[in-house]
N, C-alpha and C positions, 0 to 999 in steps of 0.2 A: 504493500500500500504506500502510495506516495505521501511523503510527510513534509518535504521542503518545497514551498512554492516561491517563485521568483520575487513576487511583490513584497514578500516578508523578509527577504534576505538583506542583511546589513553587514557592513565591514566587520570582520572578526569571526563571522560564522564559519563553522566547519560543515562541509556538505558531502553527503554520500547518498545520491538519489538518482532517479531516472528523469531525463528531459528529452524533448524533441530537439534534434540537431537541425536548426534552420539554415545555417550557413557555415561554411568551412573554407578558409583562405590561407594558403601558405605564403609567408613573406620572409624577407631576409633582414637580419639585424645589421648594424653598421660593420660588424666584424665578418660578415658574410655567412654566418651560421643561420639556419632557418628557425623560424618560430611560427606558431599557428594561431590565427584569430578565429574564434568561434562565435556564433550567436545561438544561444540555447533558449528554448521556449517552453512554456506551459500555459495553462489557461489564464494565469494571472499576468502574463506579460513576457518580456524577453530580457535577457542579460547577456552582455558581451563576456566572452571567455578568452583566455590567453594561455597558450602552452609554451613554456620555455624549455622544458627538458623532455627527453625521450620523444622528440617531436615526430620523427618518421614513423615510429611504431604506433603512436596515438593517431596520427593522420590516416593510417591505413586501416584503422579499426572500424570505421563507419563513414558513411557519406551523408551529405545533406538530404534531409527527408527521412533519416533513420531515427529510431529511438536509441538512446545511449544511457548507460549508467556512468555517472561522473562522480569522481571524488576530488576534493580540493578545498580551497579556502577563499572566502570573500574578502577582497581588498577594496580600496577606493582609487579610482583613476579619473582625474579631471572632474571631480565632484560627484561622480556616479559610481555605484557598486560595479565591481568587475570580479569575475570568478577566475582565480588562478588554478588551472586544471592540473592535477597530478597524475590522474589516470582516467581513461575513457574506453569503454568496451560497448560493443553492439548489444542491444536488448531487444528481445522478440516482441513484435507488435501484438502477438497473441496474449501476452502477459500483462498488458497495460489496460487501464481504464481510459477510454478515449475522452471522457468528460474531464479528466485531469489536465488535458493538453490544449484544448481549443476553447477560448472564451466564447460565450454565447449570450445573446440577449436574454434578459429575464422577463421580457414581455411575452404575451400569448401570441405566438406566431400565427395560429389559425385565425384569431380575431383580427390581427393586422391584415392578413391576406383578404379576409372577407370585406374589410373596409376598402381595400384597393379595388376589388371586383365590383363593389357597389358603386364606386365612382365611375367606372367604365360603363356600367349599366345605365348611368344617367346621361350618357352621350346622346346627342340628337343627330350626329353625323354618321350616316349609314356605313360608310366604308371603315371608319374607325371602330364602330361597334363590331363589325365583322372581323377586323384585324385582331381585336382583343379576344373575341370568341375563339379564334384560331389559337391564340396563345394559351388561353385558359383550358382549352380542350386537350392540350399537349401535356400529358401527365408527367413526363420527364422534365419538361420545362418548369412546370409548377413546383415540383419537388425541389429542383435546384434553386428556383427563385426564392423559396422560403428559407433556404439555409445559407446561401452565399454571403460572404462578407462584402463590404463596400470598399475596403482598402486593406493594405498590408499593415499600415501603422497609423496614418494621420487621423482618420475619422471613421466611425462605424466599423472598426477593424475587429469584428467578431462575427460568429455565425448568426445569421439573421440580420446582419447589419445592412445589407443592401435593401431588404424589404422595409426595414425601419426608415432608412434614408429616403427611399422612393415614396413611401406613404407620406412622410413628413413634407416632402416637396410637393406632392400632389395636393395635399390639403392647403399648403401655402398658395399654390397655383390657382386653386379654386377661389380663394379669398382675393387674390390680386386681380383675377379676371372679373370679379364682381365690383371691384373698385374703379378700374379703368375702363372707360367706354371703348368699344371697338376691338377688344382683344378676342381672339378665337379661343373660347374656353376649352372646348374639346381638344383642340390641337395642343394647347399649352399643358393640359393635364396628361395627355398622351405622351408628350415629350418628357414630362417629369417622371412618369413611370418607366419609360423605355430608355432614358438617356444613358444609363449605365448598364444596360442589359448584357453587353458583351463581357461584363465582369463574371458572369456565370462560368465562362471559360477562360477568362484572363488569369484567374487565380486557381491554384491547387490548395485545397484545405483539408487534406486527409490527415496530415501529421502536424503541420504548422501552416499558417497563412503565408503563402509565397506565390510568386508568379509562375505560371505554367510556361512550358516552351512556347505554346501558341501565343500566350499573352505577351511574352517578351518579343516575339517576332512581329506581331501584328498590332497589338494594343486593343483595349476594349472598344475603342471607337470603330475600328475596322471590323472587328468581330461582330459588334452590335449591328452595323449596317448589313452585314451578311445575314444575320438572324432575322432582321426585319424584312429584308428582301425575300427570303424564303417563304415567310408567312404571307407577304403581299402577293406572291405568285399563286397562292391558293384562293385568292379572292378575285372574282370577276369584276370588271368595270371600275377599277380603282382610278380616280382622276390623277394622272401622272403629275400634274403641277402641284396638287395637294400632297401627294406622297413625297415629292421633293422637298416641300416645306417641312415635313416631319423629319426627313433624313437630314436636312440642313440643321435642325436643332441638335441632332446627335453629333454632327461633325463640329459644331461651334460651341458646345456647352462649356468648354474650358475657357472660352473668352478670347484668348490670344494665342497665336502660334507658339510663343515662348513658353506657354503653359500646356501645350499639347493639342490645342485646337487646330483642326485642319483648315478651317476658315473662321474668321471673326463673325460674330452674330450680325446678320444682315436683314432680319425681320424684327418687328417689335416683340413677337412671341419668343424669338431666340434670345433677344437681349434680356427679357424677363427671366427666362429659364436659366440663363447663365448666372444672374444675380441671386436667384433662389437657391441654386446649387451651391454657390459660394457661401451664402448665408447659412444654410443648413449644415454644411460640412464644417464651417468655422465654429459655429455655436457648439456642435457636438464635440469637436476637438478640444475646445476650451473647457467645456464641462467635464469631459473625461480627464483632462489634465488636472483640473481642480479637485476632482474626486480622489486623486492619489496623493494630494498634498496634506500637510498637517492642518487640521481644522482650527487649531488654536492660533494660527498665524493670520495676520491681516493680508499678507501678500504671498503669492505663490513663489516658487523658485523660478528661474529664468527658463522660458519656453524657447528652445533653440530654433525651431522652425518658424514660429511666429515672431520671434525676436523681441520679447518683452516679458515683464512680470505682469501678473493679473491680480487685481484687488479683490479680496474675498470678504473684507469687512469682519474678519474674525470667524467666518463660517462659510461653508460651500454654498454656491448657487444651487437652487433646486434642479433636479434632472427632469427634463421633459423631452422625450425622444420622438414624439409625434405631434 
C-alpha cells in the first residue's frame, strides 16, 4: 500500500515507495560524468528527482511511463523539494492501485456530462444539433470525454479535467451570448465544448498525464479538426461556410500564433471563445495553486509560470470549477 504521497513530502524525509516515472533524462555534469533527472508522479502531484550515483544501472531499470519503486531522501533545490534517488527498480502495474497515481476531479462526472448534453439539446441550429448527436452516440468518444485531462500541468490537469473545463466554458459562453447582441449562441457554445476535443488523444493518462506520440507530433488542434471533420462527414447538408466558422474557432482559440494558434481569432465568436478559454484556465490554475499553499499566509509563494505572488487574505479563495 502506498504511504508516501508527493504533496506531503518535505526536505529531510526518507522515502521508500512506488511512483509513476513520468520523465527520465540523462545529462552530463561539468566533469563529464553522467547524472539522471527524473520526474516522479502520483495522484497528489509531481516531484523532480536526481540520480548522482550508480547512474547507468538506475537508468536502465525502467523507462518513462513505468511504475518504479524508489528509495532516497528529500532535499531542497531552488526553493522546491527534490528527491535524491539512491535506488530505483521497475514495479509491476498489476500490483498498484491506479487511484494512487492519477489525480481526478471530485465532482460527479455523470452530472457534469448531463449538463453538457442538455446545453446541446437547447440548440436551434439543425446541423449543430446533429453534429453533437453524432458525438454523443459514439460510446468510445463519450467514455474518453468524461475522463480526459485538460492539461499536463497548468490547469485542469486531472482526470475529468477536460469535461470540467469545457462545461465551465460552455456555461460562460451561454451567459456572454445573452449579454451581447448578435452573437451566434449555438456556435459559441459548440466551440466551447469542442475547442479542446483533440486532447482526448493528445494526452496519454494511463500511468501519469503526459503527451502521446500523436499529441507531440500533431497537437490537439490538428487532432481536434480531424475528429470534427469525421463527424461532419456523417451529417448531410452541412453548410460549409458555417462548418468553417466552427473549425476556425478550434484553430484560433489560443489567440496568437506565439501561443499555439494556427490563426488569430477573426470572428466575434472566436474572439469571445479565446477570452473565455483564457479566463477559465487562468482562474483554475490560480485556485489550484492557492489550494496547495499555507492557508495561514496572506500571500502565496511565487507562481513561476504566471510570474507573480497571489493575495489570499489569510485564506484560500473558494473553489468553483463550473
